[in-house]
N, C-alpha and C positions, 0 to 999 in steps of 0.2 A: 262491695257487700257488704248490708244492713243486718243488725243482731236485732233479734228479741225485745232485746233491753231498751234498744237505739227506739223501736219502734215508739213502744210503752214512753220512753220519755218522752219522745217527738210532740207525740198526742198531747200529754198531760201542759208540755208548754205550750200546746196553743188552744191547751183546754176545750179539747174533741172528746167526744167519747166516742167508743168504740163503730157507733152506727155511723158514725159521723164521717169515720174514713171508710167504712164499709162505701156509701152512697157515691163518694167521692172515685173509691176503684173500682176496680172486675172480683176483688176478692171478699168470701162471705165473711160476715158476722163473725160467725163461727169459727172459718180459719184464724182469720186476725186475733181472734181470744187466743188460740190455743198456740199461735205465734207468741206472743206477747209472754204467756209463762218461759219461757225459755231465754236467759241472758245469750248464749253464744247463738250459733245459726240457726237457723228455723227450717223447717221442711219447704215454707213457699217455695215455687220455681223462680228459678232466676226472673223472667218477665213478670209475675208478677210483685216479687224486691220490688225491679226497676220501678213499675208501675208507681207502687209506694212514694219511692224515694223523690220519683216526680213531683207526685199531689206535695209532700212535704216542703220540698225544694223552693217550689211555686208557691207556697206559704209562707215561705221564708226562713226556711229548716236550714240549716248548714250542720253537715255528719263530721263528724272529728273522729278520723283511726283509730287514734290513742297511741301510745309512748311506753318507752319502758317500764313509765313512773304510771302513768294510766289508762285507764279502757276506754274502750272509745266509747265516744258521747254524742252530742249535739249541743247547737245551741242556735240563736235565732237573732236573724240580723234584726238591726234597730231601722224601727219606719221611720223615713222625717215627719218633723213634727212643722 
């Protein structure tokens, strides 16, 4: 599962606009924006969440599940120089 906060964080890390993510997935701009307003679980379908996750992971995002001390988050793989 990915959260609305993780979608926001991943998009910000990649410097993508909501339009950028919408164009790379089958999820509408309005639906993405609504989902990002939720810190926890979104109302997106499992298929939409999987599509969003795939697109982000292909761009280098790594989703972190969180621990007792930390909320779920994201990080981005280093690009070889």
